[in-house]
C-alpha positions, 0 to 999 in steps of 0.5 A: 526463489518463491514459494507459496506461503512465503511472507514479506514484511515492511514498515511505512510511515506517511511523513509530511514530506510523503504527503506533500509530494503526493499532493504536488504529484496528484493535484488532489487537494480534496478538502478531506485530504487538506482541511482538518475542519472539514475532515473533523466535521465529516467524522474523522480525527483529522485530515485523511491521507490519500489512499493511493499513497498506499499504492505507491508503497505497493510499487516500492514493495514489488520493485525494491523488496523482492529478491529479484528485480525481474518483475512487473505488476500485472494487476492489483486490488486494494480495499480501504478499510480504515482511515490513515492519518499523517505520521501513521506508521503502517505495518505491511505484510504480504504472503505468496498466495499463488505461484504459477510457474508455467506462466511465470506469475505470482499472486500476493495477498497483503495488508497494511495495519496501523499501530493499533493493529487495525487493517487500514487496507488489504488486497491482492497483487499479481506480478509477472516474472520477466525472463 
């Protein structure tokens, strides 16, 4: 079912609905994420989306896009490389980097790229296969 080198791809768009729900859930109203004048003053082109929205996309990928639902996240790492803005379309790509049958564990390396093909985030995520 899983092999080293297997690649999974998905696209995500940070809509105003996603952005609004994340603020409602997290209560994170830092001005970098909510005040365009503040964000521009700090050198960005507008309000910067919360990086942890991408963690929600990772959760969706693991829980809904793999060929089995018998999975659990063991650990994840994310490095934010470039800002993400409202309505950005992100291309997500994950590749199986390690498969450890003896402990029923899989490790993916992944990246999110914006429409300019710039990496906005990358990292690794390790999952366990449930019996």
